[in-house]
N, C-alpha and C positions, 0 to 999 in steps of 0.2 A: 437376592439378586443385586448386582451392581451395574451402574451405568458408567461406561467409559467413553472416551473420545478416541475414535479410530485414528491410528498412526501417531498420536501424540506421545512424546517421550517426556517424562517429568511433568512439571506444572504448566498450566496454560499461561499464555502471554498474549496481551492485546495484539490483534493482527496488524494494526497500523505500525506497531513497533517491529514486527517480523518483516514487513515489506520495506520499511525504512532502512533496516539493517542491510537488506540486499541491494537497495538502490545505492546506499553509501559504499558498499563493498565493490559494486560492479560499475560505478560511474566512470566513464572514459571521457575526460574533458577535451580530448582531441576531436571528439564528435560535436562539441559545444563551443567552438571558437576559444578554447583554452579557459573557459569559465566553469567553475564548479559552484553550484548554488548551495545554500544552507538547506539541508534536508532534515525535517523534524516531524516526529509523530505527536499528535495532539494529546495522546494518552498521558504524556508527561506534564501537560498543562491542566491544572485542576478545573478551569472553567470550560475547557474543550472548545473555546472560541477561536476562530480564525481572525486574527487582528492584523492591522497594518503594522509593519515593522521596518521602517526605513533606517533605523539605527544599526541593526545587525548587518544587513546585506541587502542590496536592492533585488537580488536574485534569490528567491526562496521557493522551496517546495514543502508544503505541509500536507500531512496525511491524517485523516480522522475517520473513525468508525462512525457511520451514520445510521446503520440499521442491521439487525440480525433477524431473519425470518426462518421459520420452519417451513420447508417446501413440501407440503402435504401432497400435492398433485403428482409429483415426480418420485415419491418414495417407493422403495422396493416393497414387494409383497410381504405381508406380515408386520408384526409390531416389534421386531427385534432390532430395527435400525431406524433412526430418525435423521432426516436429511435437512441440513441448514445451509443458508446462504448469508454471508456477512458482506455488507457493502462498505467499501473504503473509498472516501472521496479524496481525490488528489487535486490540490489547489497549487497552481504555479503562478509565480510573479517573475517578470523579467524586465530588464531595462529597455529592450527593443522587441518589436514583433518578430524579427529574425531570430533572436536569441530564444524567444518563447517557443518558436517552432522547433529549434534545435533541442530544447529541453523536452518537449513533447515526444519527439522522435527517440531521444535517449531513454526516457522512461519506458516507452513501448518496446525498445530493443531489449532492455534489461528484463522486463516482464516476460517477453517471448522466450528469452534464453533460460530463465530460471523456472519457468512454469512447471509445476509438479505434474506427474502422471503416474501410471501404475508402477513404475520402477524408480522414479526419482521423487524424493521427499524434499520439501522446503524446510530449511532449518530455522529454528528460533534464533533470536539475537543472543549475543554474549551477555546481555543484561547491563552493560556499562553505559549509563546515560551520557550523552554528549559525544561519545565516540563509538556509536553502535556499529557492530560488525556482526556477520552471521556466526552463530555458534555451532555446536555439534549435535544438539538434540532436535529431533523432528517436531515440526509444528503439526497441527491438525489439518492444514489445508490439503484437500484432496485434489482440487483442480481450480482453475480460473474459468469463469463463464465464457469470457472472450480472451483471445491471446493478445489483442491490442485494444487500448482504450480509445473511445471516441471523445474528442475534446470539444467543449463548448467555450467559445471565446467570450470572456466576460467583459473585456474592454480595459480602459485605463482606470487607475486608482482615483484620480481627481482631475480637476480642470487643468492642472499644470502638465498632465500627461507624463509623469516621471516614470511610470511603469505600466505594462500591459499584463493581463492575466487571463488564465483559462482554467477550466475545471473538467476532470474526467472521473469516471466511476469504475472502480475495480470490484468485481464480484467474486468472492472466494467461497467455494463449496466445501463442506465438511460434514461428518457424520458422528452421531452419538450411537453407541451400541449398548444393548441390554445383555450383560454377560452372566 
């Protein structure tokens, strides 16, 4: 007997990279006062730490996988399918509170438009670090728990108030199958 991941084509890819590729591909800076932030997955950073980065760009969005749980209480009947939920934390830093709000709205707009469903699959990235775009192979993401993220305002980085930040949690549902 073999265990496979439903809907996955090819090899698995960290889901923060999948979501980053779609945010990068679909970002419309006309919605964000002509500002495009740096968007990066922390799976590319060995320590997986969200750190201050004033050198690259004051406007940054970082995504990181924070948890994967097997959802036993909502599993289908039988033992042929195991249901999982992967949590991806989305951290946003912006130069102003207004820009922070624009970034939050743009992330939610993109997630709502790309959300997978019974007939639409979310594609993995093209695998090219630094210039991630969506590729052609399906990821395992079955659905998002919510179509829009709820944002928690974190505040400013320091006493100088050079940037403000917020954090949201994207929950991605997927299944392993016994075939």
